[in-house]
N, C-alpha and C positions, 0 to 999 in steps of 0.2 A: 521079064523076058523068058524065064525058064518055065513059066506056066504055074508057078506056085502062088499061093495066096497068103498074105500076111494079115493077121488079126491085130489091129492097132490097139494099144492100151494107153491109158493116161500116163504121161511121163513128165518129169520136172522140166520147166522151160530151159533151165541151165544145161540140160543134157542134149538139147537140140544143137545141130551144127550152126555155124555162123550164117550160112546161107538160108537155112530153115528159119532162123530167128528173124532175118530180114524180111522173108516172105510172110511170116506170121504177123509181122507188124502191118504189112499191107492188107492181109486178110482181115485182121481185127479192125483196121481203119474202115474198110468197106462195110463190115457188118455193123459197126457203130453208126455209120451214116444211113444204112438201109433199114435196120431193125430196131434201133434204140432212139427214142424221142427224148433227148436230153435238153432240148430247148436252147441250145447254144452251139456256136461254131466249134468244131473239133479240128485241131491241127496236130500233125505228128511233131513231137518236140525235137529240136536240134540237139546234137550231142555235145555242143560247146566247142567243137574243134576250131571253128573260125574265130570265135571270140578268144579262145586260148592263144592262137597265134598272134593276133593283134595285141593282146595284153602282153605277151612275151616280148614282142618287138619293142613295145614302149618301155618295159622294164630293162631290157638289154641296152637300150639307147641311153639310159641314165648314167651308166658307168660300166663299160665293158671290161676295162682293166681291173677295176675293183672286184667285180663279180666273176672274174674268169675262173676262179677256183670253186665257185658255187654252182657250177653248171648242173651237177647231178644231185644237189641237195634236195631231198624230197619234202619241200614245204607242203603244209597241209591245210592251214587255216586261211579262210577268206579267198579261196581259189575255186574255180570251176572243178566239179568232181572229176571230170575226164583228165584235167591237168594234174590233180592230186595222184590219180592212179598212174598216169604217165610218169610222174616224178618217182613214185615208188618203184615202178617197173625199171626205169633207167638206172636207179640206184642199185637195185638188186642185180641187174645185168653187169654193172660195173664191179660189184663185189665178186660175182661169179667169175668174171674175166680176170680179176686180180688173183683169185685163188688158183685158177688154171695156169696163169703165167708162173706163179710161184712153184706150182707142182711140176710144170715143164722144166723149169730151171733145176729143181731138185733132182728130177729124173735124169736130166742130161748130165749133171755133175756125178750122180751115182753111177751112170754108165761108164764114166771115164775112170773111176777109182780103181777097178781091177787091173788096169793097164799101167798104172804108175808105181813109183817107189813109195815107201812109207813116208818119206819126206814130202813127196808130191801129194800123197793122200792128205797129209796134214794141211798143206797149202790150199788144196782144193776145198777141204772141209771149212777152212777159215774163210775162203772166198765165198763159199756157198752161204755161210752164216751172214757175211756182210751183205750179200745180195738180198737175202731174206729180210734183213733188218731195214735196208734202205727202201724196200718196196712196200713195207708195212704202212698202213694209214690209220688214223684215229678211228675210222669207220669200218675197220676190217672185220671185227667180230660181227656175227649175224645173230638175229633173234632166233630163239629156239623154235618159233613158229615158222621160220623160213626153212624149207627142206633143202638138203644138199643138192647141187646141180646134178641132173641125170647124165649118164654117159652120153657121149656125142651120138652114138648109134641110136639112142632111144629118143632123141630130141625131135620135136615137130616144128621147127622154125619158130613161128610166132606163138606157138602153144606154150603155156607155162607148165612146169612140172607139177604144180598144185592144181591142175585142172580138176573140176568136179568129177568128170567121168573120163576114164581112159578107155577109148574105144578101139585102140589099135591092137588087134590080136597078134599080128606078126608084120614083118617088114613088107610083105607083098600087099597087105591091105593099105599100108601107108602109101606105098608107091601108086597103088590104084587111085587112092584119094587125091594124090598130087596130080596125077594125069588127068583126072576128071575135073579138078579145079582149074586147070589151064588147058582147055581143049585146043587142038591145032587149027580147027576150022575158023574161017574169018567171021567176025561179028556181023550179024545182019540187023540187029536191033540195038540202037544206041542206048535205049532206056534200060536194057538188060546187061550192058557192058560191065557195070559195077558188080553185078552178081557173079561174073566170071572170076572176079578177084577175091571173092569170099571163100573162106575155108569150108571144107566138108567135115571138119571136126569142131567140137564145141570151143567157144572162146574161153581163154583162161579166166579164172574166177576174178571178177573185177570188183573187189572190195578193198577200200583203203586200209593200209596197215594199221592206222590209228583206230579205226572203227572195230576191226577184228580184234585187236589187242584189248581194247576196253571191254568189249562184249565177253571175251574169254575170261578176263580177270573178274568181272562182276558175276559171271555164271559160276566161277569156281569159288569165290570168296564172299559174294554179297547177297545171295538169294534169301538168306534168313535175316538180313539187315532191315530193321523196321524203318519205313520211310526212306528207302534207298535213294530216291531222287528228290526228296523234300527237305532233308536235313542239310544245313549249310556246310560249305567246304572252306578250306583254307585258300584264300585268293593267291597268296604267295606261292604255295606249293603247286596249285593249278597252273599258275603262270610259268613256273619253272618247268613243269611237264610239257606245257605248250611250246615253250622255247626249245626244249630238247627235241621234240618231234620236228619242229621247223628247221633245226640245225642239221638234221639228218642223223642224230644220235640213235643208235639201236636201243631204244627204250624197252627194257624188260620189266613189266609190271609184276612185282613180287607181292607176297602176302602182306608185307609191312606197308605197302602203299594204301593210303586211306580209301575206303570204298567210296566215300562221298566226294573225294577229290577226283577219282577216276570217272564217277558218274557226271560230275560237273564238266569235266573235260569233253566227254562224249556230247553233252548238250551244247557246249560251246562250238564244237565242230559243226554240228548241224545248224545251229543258229547263224553262224558266220558264212555259210555257203552263199555265194552270190545268187544262185538259182536254187530254189527249194528242191528237195529230193523228188517230190511229185510234180515238179515243173510248173511254171506260171502258165504255160500254154494250156494245161489240162485242169487248171484250178476250177473253173466253172463246171466242167464236165464231172469232176469228182464230186463236187458239192451237189450237183443236180441228180446224182444217183439216188439221193434220198427221196426224190419225187416219184420214183418208180415203185412198183409193187415189190413187196419183200422178196419174192422168189426171183425177181429180175435184177435186184440190186447186186447180188453176188456175181452173177455172170457178166454184168456190165462192168463192175470193178475189175474183173479178170481181164476183159478186153482192153480196158484203159491201161492196165499194168503192162500188157503186151506192147503198147505203144511207146513205153519208156525206152530211152537208150539203154543198152546192155549194162553200162556201169551203174545207172540209176536203179535198174531192175535188180541187179545182183546185190547192191548195197541195201536196198529196201528189204529184200528177202532176209539178209543177215540180221538187220535191225529188228524186223517183225518177229523173226524166230526167237531172238533174244527177249523181246518184250513179252512174247507169249510165255516163255519160260519163267520170267519174273512174275507174271500174273498168276501162273499155276502154283506159285508158292505164297500167294497173298494171305490165305487163311491159315489159322492155327491147325496143327495136325499132331498125330501121335506116331512116333517111330516104332521100329520092330521090337524094341525093348520096353515099350509102353510109356516112354518118356514124352512129355509134351514138347512139341517144336513150335516156336513162335513164328507166325507168318509175317511177311514183310509189309502187309497192309496195302500193297500197291496193286489194286485191281486193274483190269483192262481199261475201265473208265478213268481211273486216276492217271494211268500212264498216257492215255490218249489226251487228257487235259494238259499234261506237261509237254508231250512231244508234238501234239497236233499242230500248234501254231508254227513250229519250226519245219515241219514236213510239208505243210500245205498253206501257201499264202500267195497273194497276187504281187505284193511289193512291200518293201519296208515302209511302214506308215509313219507319218509325221504326227506331232502332238496336235496340230490343227485338225487333222483328219479324225482323230479320236474324239475331239470335243464336238465337231460338227456332226459326225455320223456315229455317235456312240451307240445308239439303239440298233442301227444296222450292223455295226461291228459286233455287237453282242449276239445277234442272230447268226451271223456268219461264224463266230467262234463256236457256238453251240453245234452248228452243222459240221464244222471241221472236226470237232471232238467225236461226233457220232460216226463220221466216215472212218476216221483213224481207229476208233474202237472196233468197228466191224472188221477192219483189215487185220487188226491184232488177233481177234478171236477166230478168224477164218484163214490165217496166212497159209496153211498147208494147201488148202483147196485153190487159193488164188494163183499159186505159182505152178499148178499142174496144167498141162495142155491136154484137153480131152480128145478122144479119137476123131470126132467129127471135124475139129479144127485142123488136126494133123492131116486129115484126108484132103481138106481144102488146100492146104499148103502144097501137098504132093501133086494135086491136080493142076495147081498153078504152075508148078515146076515142070510138069509133064508137057506143057505146051511149048516150052523153050528148051528144056534140058532132059530129055527122056533117059539118057545114059546115067545122069546124076540120080534120077528117081530110082532107077534099077539098083544102083549101088546102095542108096539109102534104105530101100526096102530090104535088100539082102542083109544089111547090117541090123536093121530092126528085127528081122526074122531070127538072126543068130543070137540076138539078145533075149528075145522072148521065148524062143524055141517052140512057137506055136505055128505050125505049118499045116496047110491043107493042100489039096490038089485041085487044079482047074478052077481058079477063082479070080476075083477082081481086087482092086486096091481096097 
């Protein structure tokens, strides 16, 4: 609106606002239907919210009184990914609230101390101590990976303090974003009503606590471990770790934790997900990318990733980033002192062979299916490995949004929300600092 032109650059998909990601999903879906001949029906995957609610109701009905204290326990295994992240989020908010309540009580008591006698001071200190002790819970301590809560003035409502990108330069920008998110004019198009509820800021990073903890531990301690995912683990120790995560214990993975136990725990989490990370709806589409020309495969995989729900997309990015790092340490090398460093022998092909069947599948297969369709299964398994290997090797490119797609998203928004587009463009301009005069989007 000011007459300036913004030169768009490729950006990580996680840096886009919630509204932009929703429109990017629609743009990617349209392009896949129009320009990509994958020979199968493509549908946008559901984020699991409806399934989550019905499952939750069934679980709650089994015994509300027994499970009353387990409301915020962040169970992780065998649950929809969106539910796992919601549990993690609720648990973190509960901890933050407890810390704030304790701080408020301490501040209140401290403010009274100067006005009392020494005897009263002692009584108040004793009272404060008892208040603190009674409000403590077994889950009070937080993981070192969980940042301290931001001051109230800096919070962004649904935004997490560990957001990938903090785009709020000052309070006025936040106020402007909130005003644009909830315009005063009446809704004219029902199909765009949901967009009005979407934030103009990035969604908080939606990666399960367990996945992030395992990846960080293995990146720190396991990159030189030969056969990191092939060597057997202790079933007893893995089961204990699994139960601790499911009980809501703040598990801190230390150096003494076995590399192979943590690796097995990560594989179990992915294996037990009710819906695979790449979703059943897109199974055939991902497999059929292998039928395309090599130069088209990557761009089509990119569009398919944009269709994933944000929680799947963010978790997939974290996992592929980790697997790429593991593969980069597969070969033997020499350090700066000339000493030989043994590689872990886990190439991208080896990793895709191990993780592929857990990331991409149609359904849990029965023994009968394996015997009747063993040859077809073998072909599908080879295709799954090839797709996942390509994703590991090109993960950085796959999660970047090129300028032409950003342009399509902005043009789509321009038809319904020109004020929002103006705000987004000004924000992009302030980030890139690339400005010209008298231009177009």
